[in-house]
VOPAGU-2260 file (C-alpha; in pm, 1 decimal, decimal comma):
REM VOPAGU-2260
SITE   aa  ch    i         X         Y         Z
SITE  MET   A    0      32,7    4665,4     461,9
SITE  THR   A    1     151,9    4476,7     182,2
SITE  ASP   A    2     309,0    4177,4     420,7
SITE  THR   A    3       2,9    4147,7     600,9
SITE  LEU   A    4    -213,8    4097,5     266,6
SITE  LYS   A    5       5,1    3868,5     157,8
SITE  GLN   A    6       3,7    3700,6     506,0
SITE  THR   A    7    -361,7    3742,9     457,4
SITE  SER   A    8    -397,9    3563,3      94,2
SITE  LYS   A    9    -116,1    3298,9     217,6
SITE  ASN   A   10    -377,5    3183,5     494,4
SITE  ARG   A   11    -704,5    3211,4     328,7
SITE  ILE   A   12    -825,8    2845,9     201,8
SITE  PRO   A   13    -866,7    2773,6    -139,7
SITE  LEU   A   14   -1220,5    2752,5    -231,9
SITE  SER   A   15   -1193,4    2359,4    -394,7
SITE  LYS   A   16   -1040,6    2266,1     -36,0
SITE  LEU   A   17   -1270,8    2465,1     132,4
SITE  ILE   A   18   -1575,0    2265,5     -55,0
SITE  ALA   A   19   -1382,5    1953,9       9,5
SITE  LEU   A   20   -1365,4    2015,1     369,2
SITE  LEU   A   21   -1728,0    2108,1     433,4
SITE  THR   A   22   -1852,8    1805,7     184,1
SITE  GLY   A   23   -1679,1    1551,9     472,2
SITE  VAL   A   24   -1805,5    1741,7     780,8
SITE  PHE   A   25   -2157,0    1708,3     555,6
SITE  LEU   A   26   -2149,4    1332,2     521,6
SITE  PHE   A   27   -1990,0    1261,3     900,4
SITE  VAL   A   28   -2310,6    1462,1    1011,8
SITE  ILE   A   29   -2593,7    1312,5     756,7
SITE  VAL   A   30   -2470,2     942,1     856,2
SITE  TYR   A   31   -2409,6     988,9    1227,9
SITE  TYR   A   32   -2738,4    1140,0    1266,3
SITE  SER   A   33   -2935,9     942,8     964,8
SITE  PRO   A   34   -3182,9     680,5    1163,1
SITE  PRO   A   35   -3065,3     288,5    1220,3
SITE  TRP   A   36   -2999,3     126,1     864,0
SITE  ALA   A   37   -3143,3    -181,3     787,8
SITE  ASP   A   38   -2933,8    -548,6     903,9
SITE  ALA   A   39   -2713,4    -706,0     614,6
SITE  ILE   A   40   -2823,5   -1076,4     605,1
SITE  ASP   A   41   -2594,7   -1341,1     442,3
SITE  PRO   A   42   -2700,7   -1655,5     214,4
SITE  LEU   A   43   -2745,4   -1862,3     532,2
SITE  GLY   A   44   -2999,6   -1588,0     668,9
SITE  GLU   A   45   -2776,4   -1470,8     988,5
SITE  HIS   A   46   -2893,1   -1067,5    1061,5
SITE  PHE   A   47   -2575,8    -826,9    1098,1
SITE  GLU   A   48   -2694,6    -506,9    1285,8
SITE  LEU   A   49   -2555,6    -207,8    1203,7
SITE  SER   A   50   -2505,3     -23,0    1534,2
SITE  ARG   A   51   -2509,5     288,1    1660,5
SITE  GLU   A   52   -2032,4     309,9    1677,3
SITE  GLY   A   53   -2068,4     111,8    1339,8
SITE  LYS   A   54   -2255,9     366,9    1169,1
SITE  GLY   A   55   -1993,6     620,4    1319,7
SITE  ALA   A   56   -1714,8     434,1    1200,1
SITE  LEU   A   57   -1846,0     482,4     867,4
SITE  ALA   A   58   -1903,7     839,7     931,1
SITE  VAL   A   59   -1555,8     879,0    1004,6
SITE  PHE   A   60   -1444,1     674,4     750,3
SITE  LEU   A   61   -1674,8     878,6     461,3
SITE  LEU   A   62   -1504,9    1232,7     595,4
SITE  ALA   A   63   -1131,8    1084,1     571,7
SITE  GLY   A   64   -1152,3     968,7     253,5
SITE  VAL   A   65   -1263,0    1290,7     113,7
SITE  TRP   A   66   -1051,3    1508,0     291,4
SITE  TRP   A   67    -709,3    1261,6     230,1
SITE  VAL   A   68    -800,0    1278,7    -186,4
SITE  PHE   A   69    -807,3    1641,8    -160,7
SITE  GLU   A   70    -562,1    1719,0      85,9
SITE  VAL   A   71    -777,9    1921,4     268,2
SITE  VAL   A   72    -512,9    1956,2     579,0
SITE  PRO   A   73    -169,8    1761,5     582,4
SITE  ILE   A   74    -276,2    1366,8     536,3
SITE  GLY   A   75    -136,0    1327,7     922,4
SITE  ILE   A   76    -375,2    1607,6    1085,3
SITE  THR   A   77    -639,6    1435,2     897,2
SITE  SER   A   78    -506,2    1057,3    1041,3
SITE  LEU   A   79    -552,8    1292,1    1406,3
SITE  THR   A   80    -940,7    1390,2    1328,5
SITE  ILE   A   81   -1007,7     998,6    1303,5
SITE  GLY   A   82    -895,6     953,3    1628,1
SITE  VAL   A   83   -1090,9    1271,6    1787,1
SITE  LEU   A   84   -1364,7    1211,1    1618,9
SITE  GLN   A   85   -1411,6     870,2    1761,7
SITE  VAL   A   86   -1333,2     982,2    2107,6
SITE  LEU   A   87   -1563,0    1254,1    2063,6
SITE  PHE   A   88   -1844,8    1100,1    1941,7
SITE  LEU   A   89   -1848,0     803,3    2179,2
SITE  ILE   A   90   -1765,8     489,4    1871,9
SITE  ARG   A   91   -1474,6     473,3    2062,6
SITE  PRO   A   92   -1282,4     469,8    2358,5
SITE  ALA   A   93    -949,7     705,0    2341,0
SITE  LYS   A   94    -775,2     451,4    2489,6
SITE  VAL   A   95    -831,7     192,3    2208,4
SITE  ALA   A   96    -870,4     473,2    1920,5
SITE  PHE   A   97    -550,5     601,3    1975,6
SITE  LYS   A   98    -409,8     277,8    2079,5
SITE  ASP   A   99    -386,6     223,6    1717,4
SITE  PHE   A  100    -174,6     485,9    1625,2
SITE  MET   A  101     141,2     275,2    1754,4
SITE  ASP   A  102       8,9      -2,2    1641,3
SITE  PRO   A  103     290,9    -261,1    1542,2
SITE  SER   A  104     255,9    -165,3    1153,6
SITE  VAL   A  105     297,7     121,9    1203,0
SITE  LEU   A  106     654,9     112,3    1366,8
SITE  PHE   A  107     699,8    -123,0    1118,2
SITE  ILE   A  108     674,7     145,4     881,1
SITE  TYR   A  109     912,8     394,7    1057,9
SITE  ALA   A  110    1137,0     154,3    1065,8
SITE  SER   A  111    1183,8      88,5     691,6
SITE  ILE   A  112    1170,9     484,1     674,4
SITE  MET   A  113    1499,0     459,7     882,7
SITE  ILE   A  114    1642,2     212,2     695,1
SITE  GLY   A  115    1566,9     463,3     423,3
SITE  LEU   A  116    1766,8     753,8     551,6
SITE  VAL   A  117    2039,6     562,4     647,7
SITE  PHE   A  118    2104,0     444,4     294,1
SITE  THR   A  119    2068,1     802,3     207,5
SITE  LYS   A  120    2334,2     947,4     465,3
SITE  THR   A  121    2600,6     679,7     448,8
SITE  GLY   A  122    2587,1     705,5      47,0
SITE  LEU   A  123    2483,9     415,2     -36,0
SITE  THR   A  124    2226,9     457,5    -225,7
SITE  LYS   A  125    2386,8     710,6    -445,9
SITE  ARG   A  126    2631,4     453,2    -534,9
SITE  VAL   A  127    2349,5     157,6    -592,9
SITE  ALA   A  128    2195,5     466,8    -828,4
SITE  TYR   A  129    2488,3     562,6   -1026,1
SITE  LYS   A  130    2577,5     173,7   -1052,9
SITE  MET   A  131    2254,2     124,6   -1216,8
SITE  LEU   A  132    2249,9     399,6   -1423,6
SITE  THR   A  133    2555,8     282,0   -1597,8
SITE  TYR   A  134    2384,5      -0,9   -1712,2
SITE  VAL   A  135    2056,0     128,7   -1753,0
SITE  GLY   A  136    2168,2     377,7   -1965,4
SITE  GLU   A  137    2029,6     749,8   -2082,6
SITE  ARG   A  138    1695,7     613,5   -2210,2
SITE  THR   A  139    1388,2     736,4   -2003,6
SITE  SER   A  140    1205,3     451,3   -2074,7
SITE  MET   A  141    1461,5     243,8   -1952,8
SITE  ILE   A  142    1572,5     420,3   -1671,0
SITE  TYR   A  143    1174,7     347,3   -1572,1
SITE  LEU   A  144    1189,8     -27,6   -1648,8
SITE  GLY   A  145    1509,2     -82,9   -1438,7
SITE  CYS   A  146    1364,0     102,5   -1159,8
SITE  PHE   A  147    1016,4    -111,4   -1170,8
SITE  VAL   A  148    1194,0    -413,2   -1242,5
SITE  LEU   A  149    1441,2    -386,2    -946,8
SITE  THR   A  150    1165,7    -306,0    -683,8
SITE  ALA   A  151     985,4    -606,4    -806,8
SITE  ALA   A  152    1230,7    -860,1    -748,6
SITE  LEU   A  153    1334,6    -697,0    -413,7
SITE  THR   A  154     964,1    -762,2    -315,5
SITE  HIS   A  155     994,8   -1152,6    -335,1
SITE  ILE   A  156    1213,6   -1170,5     -58,5
SITE  MET   A  157    1130,2    -890,9     171,9
SITE  ALA   A  158     817,1    -684,4     255,6
SITE  HIS   A  159     718,9    -398,1      11,0
SITE  THR   A  160     701,7    -196,2     238,9
SITE  ALA   A  161    1096,3    -206,1     348,4
SITE  VAL   A  162    1138,3    -199,0     -24,3
SITE  ALA   A  163     964,3      88,2    -120,5
SITE  ALA   A  164    1218,5     252,7     197,9
SITE  THR   A  165    1460,9     158,6      32,4
SITE  ILE   A  166    1428,1     215,9    -328,2
SITE  TYR   A  167    1261,4     517,2    -259,9
SITE  PRO   A  168    1608,8     711,1    -169,3
SITE  LEU   A  169    1770,0     525,2    -509,8
SITE  LEU   A  170    1483,3     693,6    -686,5
SITE  LEU   A  171    1593,8    1038,8    -528,5
SITE  SER   A  172    1944,7    1004,4    -675,4
SITE  ILE   A  173    1837,0     946,7    -982,5
SITE  TYR   A  174    1619,0    1178,2   -1013,8
SITE  SER   A  175    1815,6    1481,2    -930,2
SITE  LEU   A  176    2035,4    1354,3   -1266,2
SITE  TYR   A  177    1753,9    1430,6   -1491,7
SITE  GLY   A  178    1763,0    1837,2   -1482,3
SITE  GLU   A  179    1491,4    1991,0   -1270,3
SITE  GLU   A  180    1616,0    2001,4    -988,0
SITE  ASN   A  181    1310,5    1912,5    -729,0
SITE  LYS   A  182    1068,5    2066,7    -911,0
SITE  PRO   A  183     756,3    1828,4    -975,6
SITE  THR   A  184     756,2    1643,1   -1356,7
SITE  LYS   A  185     583,2    1380,6   -1544,3
SITE  PHE   A  186     900,4    1156,3   -1510,8
SITE  GLY   A  187     897,9    1238,1   -1165,3
SITE  LYS   A  188     561,2    1126,8   -1134,1
SITE  GLY   A  189     541,1     863,9   -1317,6
SITE  LEU   A  190     890,7     709,4   -1126,9
SITE  PHE   A  191     731,8     739,7    -788,5
SITE  ILE   A  192     384,3     638,9    -845,0
SITE  GLY   A  193     513,5     373,4   -1050,5
SITE  MET   A  194     751,8     195,5    -777,4
SITE  ALA   A  195     460,6     227,7    -562,9
SITE  TYR   A  196     231,0      76,2    -780,6
SITE  VAL   A  197     519,6    -182,8    -867,5
SITE  ALA   A  198     594,2    -285,3    -487,7
SITE  GLY   A  199     243,6    -368,7    -477,7
SITE  ALA   A  200     188,0    -581,8    -780,8
SITE  GLY   A  201     583,9    -729,0    -720,2
SITE  SER   A  202     472,0    -835,2    -342,5
SITE  ILE   A  203     159,8   -1086,3    -447,1
SITE  ILE   A  204     376,0   -1333,8    -623,4
SITE  THR   A  205     566,0   -1488,6    -289,9
SITE  LEU   A  206     443,4   -1466,6     103,3
SITE  LEU   A  207     742,7   -1270,3     185,4
SITE  GLY   A  208     610,4    -959,4       8,8
SITE  ALA   A  209     335,3    -910,3     290,5
SITE  ALA   A  210     145,6   -1024,2     548,1
SITE  ARG   A  211    -188,0   -1086,9     381,4
SITE  GLY   A  212     -95,6   -1357,2     205,1
SITE  ALA   A  213     -52,3   -1537,4     501,9
SITE  VAL   A  214    -376,9   -1432,6     674,8
SITE  ALA   A  215    -552,4   -1501,6     355,6
SITE  ILE   A  216    -442,6   -1859,9     396,7
SITE  GLY   A  217    -501,1   -1909,1     762,8
SITE  PHE   A  218    -857,2   -1801,2     630,5
SITE  TYR   A  219    -906,7   -2030,9     360,7
SITE  ASN   A  220    -762,6   -2340,3     570,2
SITE  ASP   A  221    -969,6   -2269,5     833,8
SITE  ILE   A  222   -1293,2   -2217,4     665,3
SITE  VAL   A  223   -1247,1   -2467,2     335,7
SITE  GLY   A  224   -1018,1   -2703,8     513,2
SITE  LYS   A  225    -723,1   -2668,4     291,3
SITE  SER   A  226    -388,1   -2532,3     285,8
SITE  VAL   A  227    -149,2   -2347,3       8,3
SITE  SER   A  228     185,4   -2389,1       7,9
SITE  PHE   A  229     474,6   -2134,1     -19,0
SITE  PHE   A  230     543,8   -2277,0    -404,6
SITE  GLN   A  231     159,1   -2313,1    -492,0
SITE  LEU   A  232      68,5   -1939,9    -419,5
SITE  THR   A  233     366,2   -1801,5    -619,3
SITE  TYR   A  234     308,8   -2044,4    -913,0
SITE  TYR   A  235     -25,0   -1901,4    -943,7
SITE  MET   A  236      93,5   -1564,0    -904,4
SITE  PHE   A  237     414,4   -1541,6   -1054,9
SITE  PRO   A  238     310,3   -1448,0   -1411,4
SITE  ILE   A  239     -12,1   -1141,5   -1310,8
SITE  GLY   A  240     269,7   -1032,6   -1030,0
SITE  TRP   A  241     519,6    -932,3   -1323,9
SITE  PHE   A  242     250,5    -925,2   -1635,7
SITE  MET   A  243     122,0    -631,4   -1380,2
SITE  THR   A  244     474,7    -482,0   -1324,9
SITE  PHE   A  245     557,0    -449,6   -1731,6
SITE  ALA   A  246     163,4    -334,9   -1784,3
SITE  LEU   A  247     204,9     -36,1   -1511,9
SITE  TRP   A  248     550,6      32,4   -1706,6
SITE  GLY   A  249     345,5      81,5   -2073,5
SITE  PHE   A  250     115,4     261,3   -1810,5
SITE  PHE   A  251     353,8     539,9   -1722,3
SITE  MET   A  252     485,3     540,3   -2058,7
SITE  ILE   A  253     141,7     632,7   -2158,3
SITE  VAL   A  254      77,8     882,7   -1888,1
SITE  CYS   A  255     376,7     981,5   -1767,5
SITE  LYS   A  256     578,9     972,1   -2039,3
SITE  PRO   A  257     920,4    1197,4   -1981,3
SITE  GLU   A  258     962,1    1506,1   -2146,3
SITE  LYS   A  259    1281,3    1404,0   -2233,6
SITE  ASP   A  260    1302,5    1063,6   -2420,0
SITE  VAL   A  261    1686,0    1022,1   -2310,7
SITE  ILE   A  262    1901,9    1247,0   -2091,5
SITE  PRO   A  263    2263,0    1304,1   -2258,9
SITE  GLY   A  264    2555,5    1212,0   -2102,2
SITE  LEU   A  265    2411,1    1060,1   -1822,3
SITE  LYS   A  266    2565,8     739,1   -1888,2
SITE  GLU   A  267    2932,7     912,6   -1869,5
SITE  LYS   A  268    2823,8    1109,0   -1547,6
SITE  ALA   A  269    2737,1     864,0   -1359,8
SITE  ARG   A  270    3034,7     627,0   -1387,5
SITE  ILE   A  271    3216,1    1007,6   -1306,0
SITE  LEU   A  272    2970,4    1034,5   -1012,2
SITE  HIS   A  273    3027,4     639,7    -898,9
SITE  ALA   A  274    3379,7     706,9    -885,5
SITE  ASN   A  275    3409,1    1010,7    -740,8
SITE  LEU   A  276    3215,4     861,3    -395,6
SITE  GLY   A  277    3590,7     697,5    -349,4
SITE  PRO   A  278    3557,2     333,4    -127,1
SITE  ILE   A  279    3315,1     198,0      15,1
SITE  SER   A  280    3324,3     333,5     374,6
SITE  ILE   A  281    3254,1     153,3     669,4
SITE  ASN   A  282    2931,3     318,9     743,0
SITE  GLU   A  283    2788,9     187,6     426,1
SITE  ILE   A  284    2918,2    -144,5     502,1
SITE  LEU   A  285    2768,9    -183,5     865,1
SITE  ALA   A  286    2401,8     -25,2     724,2
SITE  GLY   A  287    2415,6    -310,9     437,7
SITE  LEU   A  288    2540,7    -563,6     651,8
SITE  ILE   A  289    2252,9    -501,2     955,6
SITE  VAL   A  290    1958,5    -438,9     692,4
SITE  LEU   A  291    2021,0    -744,0     530,9
SITE  SER   A  292    2066,1    -954,1     849,6
SITE  CYS   A  293    1732,4    -842,6     898,8
SITE  ILE   A  294    1590,9    -885,2     575,4
SITE  VAL   A  295    1717,5   -1260,5     608,3
SITE  ILE   A  296    1590,7   -1335,4     943,2
SITE  MET   A  297    1272,1   -1254,1     884,5
SITE  SER   A  298    1269,6   -1424,4     530,7
SITE  LEU   A  299    1371,8   -1716,9     765,4
SITE  ARG   A  300    1073,9   -1708,8     937,9
SITE  SER   A  301     856,1   -1849,3     682,7
SITE  PHE   A  302    1047,6   -2177,1     633,3
SITE  ILE   A  303    1261,6   -2264,4    1009,4
SITE  PRO   A  304     987,4   -2261,6    1307,8
SITE  MET   A  305    1248,7   -2120,4    1565,2
SITE  PHE   A  306    1215,3   -1796,5    1430,7
SITE  LYS   A  307     867,8   -1788,0    1367,4
SITE  PRO   A  308     707,5   -1677,3    1639,2
SITE  ILE   A  309     926,9   -1326,1    1646,8
SITE  ASP   A  310     742,3   -1050,0    1525,5
SITE  LYS   A  311     863,3    -860,9    1207,2
SITE  THR   A  312     884,1    -550,4    1369,1
SITE  ALA   A  313    1053,4    -627,4    1634,2
SITE  LEU   A  314    1348,7    -768,9    1356,3
SITE  ILE   A  315    1296,5    -487,7    1166,3
SITE  LEU   A  316    1309,1    -169,2    1466,4
SITE  ILE   A  317    1656,0    -389,5    1560,8
SITE  SER   A  318    1822,7    -256,9    1254,2
SITE  THR   A  319    1718,3     129,2    1435,9
SITE  ILE   A  320    1842,2      63,5    1707,2
SITE  LEU   A  321    2188,5     -41,4    1601,9
SITE  PHE   A  322    2213,6     229,0    1367,7
SITE  PHE   A  323    2225,2     495,8    1653,8
SITE  VAL   A  324    2461,5     261,5    1885,3
SITE  LEU   A  325    2698,0     260,2    1632,6
SITE  ARG   A  326    2677,9     613,1    1561,1
SITE  ILE   A  327    2551,0     606,1    1227,1
SITE  LEU   A  328    2307,0     810,4    1282,3
SITE  GLU   A  329    2249,6    1096,7    1567,3
SITE  ILE   A  330    1957,7    1289,1    1726,0
SITE  GLU   A  331    1971,2    1521,7    1485,7
SITE  ASP   A  332    1873,1    1298,2    1205,7
SITE  LEU   A  333    1582,2    1232,6    1363,2
SITE  GLU   A  334    1432,0    1563,3    1229,3
SITE  ASP   A  335    1473,7    1393,5     887,6
SITE  VAL   A  336    1157,4    1173,0     955,3
SITE  PRO   A  337     809,1    1217,1     751,0
SITE  TRP   A  338     644,3    1248,8    1029,4
SITE  ASN   A  339     332,3    1331,1     839,7
SITE  ILE   A  340     338,3     981,9     656,8
SITE  ILE   A  341     433,2     807,3     983,9
SITE  LEU   A  342      61,2    1023,6    1123,6
SITE  LEU   A  343    -132,8     902,2     755,4
SITE  PHE   A  344     -71,8     520,9     847,5
SITE  ALA   A  345     -98,7     552,7    1194,4
SITE  GLY   A  346    -461,0     718,6    1172,5
SITE  ALA   A  347    -510,4     479,9     886,0
SITE  MET   A  348    -500,6     178,1    1108,5
SITE  SER   A  349    -745,0     356,1    1333,2
SITE  ILE   A  350   -1010,0     392,0    1073,7
SITE  GLY   A  351    -931,3      19,6     968,2
SITE  PHE   A  352    -934,6    -103,8    1348,6
SITE  CYS   A  353   -1286,1      70,3    1385,5
SITE  LEU   A  354   -1455,4     -34,0    1106,7
SITE  TRP   A  355   -1348,4    -383,0    1174,7
SITE  GLU   A  356   -1452,0    -372,2    1581,5
SITE  THR   A  357   -1780,9    -199,5    1555,9
SITE  GLY   A  358   -1861,3    -425,5    1268,3
SITE  ALA   A  359   -1901,1    -186,9    1007,9
SITE  ALA   A  360   -1685,4    -318,2     798,6
SITE  LYS   A  361   -1862,7    -651,9     763,5
SITE  TRP   A  362   -2164,4    -515,0     716,3
SITE  LEU   A  363   -2081,7    -395,7     422,6
SITE  ALA   A  364   -1912,6    -682,8     341,9
SITE  VAL   A  365   -2229,6    -915,7     392,0
SITE  ASN   A  366   -2426,2    -618,5     230,5
SITE  TRP   A  367   -2206,7    -612,5    -110,0
SITE  LEU   A  368   -2129,3   -1021,2    -156,3
SITE  THR   A  369   -2476,2   -1076,0    -127,0
SITE  PHE   A  370   -2595,0    -867,1    -392,4
SITE  PHE   A  371   -2372,5   -1071,8    -620,5
SITE  GLN   A  372   -2521,3   -1424,5    -492,0
SITE  ASN   A  373   -2748,5   -1497,7    -775,7
SITE  ALA   A  374   -2498,5   -1364,8   -1021,4
SITE  HIS   A  375   -2307,4   -1560,2   -1318,6
SITE  TRP   A  376   -2013,3   -1733,0   -1097,4
SITE  LEU   A  377   -1720,6   -1493,2   -1283,9
SITE  ILE   A  378   -1926,5   -1182,5   -1224,7
SITE  PHE   A  379   -1919,2   -1275,7    -870,7
SITE  VAL   A  380   -1572,2   -1360,7    -882,8
SITE  ILE   A  381   -1531,5   -1001,7   -1043,7
SITE  GLY   A  382   -1749,0    -880,3    -731,5
SITE  ILE   A  383   -1541,9    -999,9    -473,4
SITE  ALA   A  384   -1231,0    -874,1    -621,7
SITE  PHE   A  385   -1376,9    -553,7    -678,0
SITE  PHE   A  386   -1494,7    -471,5    -338,3
SITE  VAL   A  387   -1163,9    -605,3    -182,8
SITE  MET   A  388    -982,1    -359,6    -384,5
SITE  VAL   A  389   -1205,4     -89,2    -275,7
SITE  MET   A  390   -1168,8    -186,0      92,7
SITE  THR   A  391    -796,9    -255,5      47,2
SITE  ASN   A  392    -755,5     152,2     -34,8
SITE  PHE   A  393    -888,3     235,6     286,4
SITE  ILE   A  394    -831,2      15,3     552,0
SITE  MET   A  395    -532,4    -242,5     609,9
SITE  ASN   A  396    -528,2    -512,9     311,3
SITE  VAL   A  397    -486,2    -725,3     563,9
SITE  ALA   A  398    -854,6    -658,1     712,6
SITE  ALA   A  399   -1011,7    -597,8     353,9
SITE  ILE   A  400    -921,1    -987,8     303,5
SITE  ALA   A  401   -1082,2   -1055,9     660,9
SITE  ILE   A  402   -1362,1    -914,4     640,2
SITE  SER   A  403   -1498,2   -1034,1     283,1
SITE  LEU   A  404   -1300,7   -1380,5     260,0
SITE  PRO   A  405   -1485,9   -1590,8     470,2
SITE  VAL   A  406   -1826,2   -1432,9     361,1
SITE  ALA   A  407   -1732,7   -1541,8     -36,3
SITE  LEU   A  408   -1619,0   -1887,6      55,9
SITE  VAL   A  409   -1942,2   -1929,0     237,5
SITE  ILE   A  410   -2154,5   -1814,7    -112,5
SITE  ALA   A  411   -1934,0   -1933,3    -340,2
SITE  PRO   A  412   -2056,5   -2322,4    -319,6
SITE  TYR   A  413   -2361,6   -2194,8    -427,0
SITE  LEU   A  414   -2297,4   -2030,1    -699,8
SITE  GLY   A  415   -2038,3   -2306,9    -845,9
SITE  VAL   A  416   -1697,8   -2137,9    -787,9
SITE  SER   A  417   -1424,8   -2282,9    -664,8
SITE  PRO   A  418   -1252,3   -2131,6    -329,4
SITE  GLU   A  419    -898,5   -2175,8    -476,5
SITE  VAL   A  420   -1013,5   -1883,2    -729,3
SITE  ILE   A  421   -1184,9   -1675,8    -458,1
SITE  LEU   A  422    -840,5   -1707,6    -258,0
SITE  PHE   A  423    -617,0   -1593,8    -505,3
SITE  ALA   A  424    -827,7   -1354,4    -684,8
SITE  SER   A  425    -890,9   -1157,3    -393,0
SITE  LEU   A  426    -468,9   -1190,4    -281,8
SITE  VAL   A  427    -413,9    -947,9    -656,5
SITE  THR   A  428    -684,3    -692,1    -523,5
SITE  ALA   A  429    -557,3    -652,0    -202,0
SITE  GLY   A  430    -174,1    -617,6    -305,7
SITE  MET   A  431    -227,5    -324,1    -560,1
SITE  PRO   A  432    -436,3       2,5    -360,8
SITE  PHE   A  433    -433,7     240,7    -634,1
SITE  LEU   A  434    -631,7     494,5    -574,8
SITE  LEU   A  435    -553,4     657,8    -197,7
SITE  LEU   A  436    -191,1     684,5      14,5
SITE  VAL   A  437    -340,9     515,5     296,6
SITE  GLY   A  438    -375,0     186,8      89,0
SITE  ALA   A  439     -44,5      95,9     145,3
SITE  ALA   A  440     267,1     180,0     285,9
SITE  PRO   A  441     482,9     254,6     -87,9
SITE  ASN   A  442     245,3     449,2    -175,7
SITE  ALA   A  443     275,1     708,3      98,6
SITE  ILE   A  444     651,2     658,5     120,8
SITE  ALA   A  445     630,9     790,7    -246,7
SITE  TYR   A  446     430,4    1091,8    -117,3
SITE  ASP   A  447     717,3    1261,5      42,1
SITE  SER   A  448     884,3    1289,9    -317,3
SITE  LYS   A  449     677,3    1595,7    -326,3
SITE  GLN   A  450     655,0    1499,5    -710,7
SITE  PHE   A  451     230,3    1459,1    -716,0
SITE  THR   A  452     -76,3    1573,5    -467,8
SITE  THR   A  453    -302,2    1264,1    -353,9
SITE  GLY   A  454    -571,1    1383,8    -586,8
SITE  GLU   A  455    -340,1    1321,9    -894,5
SITE  PHE   A  456    -185,4     947,6    -737,8
SITE  PHE   A  457    -651,2     933,2    -711,5
SITE  LEU   A  458    -675,1    1019,4   -1063,0
SITE  PHE   A  459    -389,5     793,9   -1197,5
SITE  GLY   A  460    -503,1     512,3    -976,6
SITE  ILE   A  461    -864,8     484,9   -1151,7
SITE  PRO   A  462    -721,8     386,1   -1494,0
SITE  ALA   A  463    -455,2     221,7   -1313,0
SITE  SER   A  464    -695,6      44,5   -1111,8
SITE  ILE   A  465    -960,2     -66,3   -1448,4
SITE  LEU   A  466    -622,8    -219,3   -1564,8
SITE  LEU   A  467    -584,2    -396,5   -1263,3
SITE  MET   A  468    -965,2    -535,8   -1292,5
SITE  VAL   A  469    -931,8    -659,6   -1662,6
SITE  VAL   A  470    -576,7    -829,8   -1534,7
SITE  VAL   A  471    -783,0   -1023,6   -1268,7
SITE  THR   A  472   -1055,3   -1148,6   -1505,3
SITE  LEU   A  473    -776,9   -1263,6   -1776,6
SITE  SER   A  474    -596,0   -1417,7   -1485,7
SITE  ILE   A  475    -904,8   -1638,4   -1375,1
SITE  PHE   A  476    -874,7   -1795,6   -1766,3
SITE  LEU   A  477    -517,1   -1823,5   -1719,5
SITE  TRP   A  478    -547,5   -1994,4   -1378,0
SITE  LYS   A  479    -737,6   -2243,4   -1532,0
SITE  LEU   A  480    -500,3   -2363,3   -1808,1
SITE  MET   A  481    -227,1   -2374,5   -1530,7
SITE  GLY   A  482    -439,3   -2611,7   -1319,6
SITE  MET   A  483    -643,7   -2452,9   -1064,6
SITE  PRO   A  484   -1020,9   -2557,1   -1051,9
SITE  ILE   A  485   -1235,5   -2265,7   -1142,1
SITE  THR   A  486   -1616,3   -2362,2   -1122,1
SITE  VAL   A  487   -1756,1   -2716,1    -883,6
SITE  ALA   A  488   -2076,7   -2855,6    -874,5
SITE  ALA   A  489   -2335,0   -2615,2    -783,7
SITE  GLY   A  490   -2547,0   -2609,9    -439,8
SITE  GLY   A  491   -2208,5   -2696,0    -189,6
């Protein structure tokens, strides 16, 4: 009888989650079954109709957002719900809605996670973590800083998803020495959420950190007729990315101040543990060489035309194949893959493409940006950056750029705003989705640590996003000092 009561209690949905579940359903029903909404009209007078399918995409978008934030069901299950609702309510065909679950971006995340698994299994991450701690020392504030700086630096030469997957097991090894086992702590929250945030901050600095930069420059080139070089992007983004890295360190020292200022004996313990690992193994060498080769080739794609046609997902998946061919991984290791995280991003891709293909995203962008068409130029730029920041928390940052940048570049000349400042302000906020796990792969990878809930991530993300918007505003004036044209003659 007691066991039955315990099981019943375990199966009961908490009231807060039940309210969130029903809120998501309510929003879906209200939006989907509401009468047709007014067209969005851009400054040139072009109308953008919100179709029934587009309204349905917004309905799914709202339900998923509520369910993800409050973790009504496992985040991967919410993703499955996204696909199911699209099919059941005839928003998109099943072949299309579920095809996005195997988008190359999802497979890229899978391959990145496999790299993390290999580094953990071979002991390579422990070797790096222990060596790092012998230099960083015993102060938790310096451990924060060391981990954040390493993360940001790596994103200059490799995709931030791959960086997060590589750094994540290293952070697990460091956290295991904190002395709290796997229990959630402020130090754990700051370490893992901070890694995710800083991976985004670092990724804006070069074109190698993420695909969004190349996509945005492509739109900019097509619409404005100008191009932005690799080094020009880095020139303007370097001070912003690194300022955000150090600002986020200060932020987490305040909101997630570690329970312990010092971990006594950590430096000596790390030295002993490193020594106990013995000489580097053949599997560690092989794993390191495979991953390094993939990173080098992916980085060279930006400079060597011969490598450009090769998709980065295919390149990074070669590492997964080689791990199994060389018996570094076995079939049993697939049980350790966090499929909940993979499904999370699969669903994010599906809803992102759904908003894009049904025209709902374009309708949102035009409505939002035309709201600022008579505003002061600075308010207009901040409004664009804010819209990209919000959208990139729900859909791929590439899509957020793609739906907002063309509209913004059309409006900009009428307000006397130069296209350069629109491009760079959008790229800054597109790289740092601090509110939802689906905003970027590093967010989801950090969540696998079980140090924080989706609700906690969202709450930390609010002040972090405010900090980001303040930095973007100040950046506009910094860029002006650095030689970027900010305003032009109005009337374009």
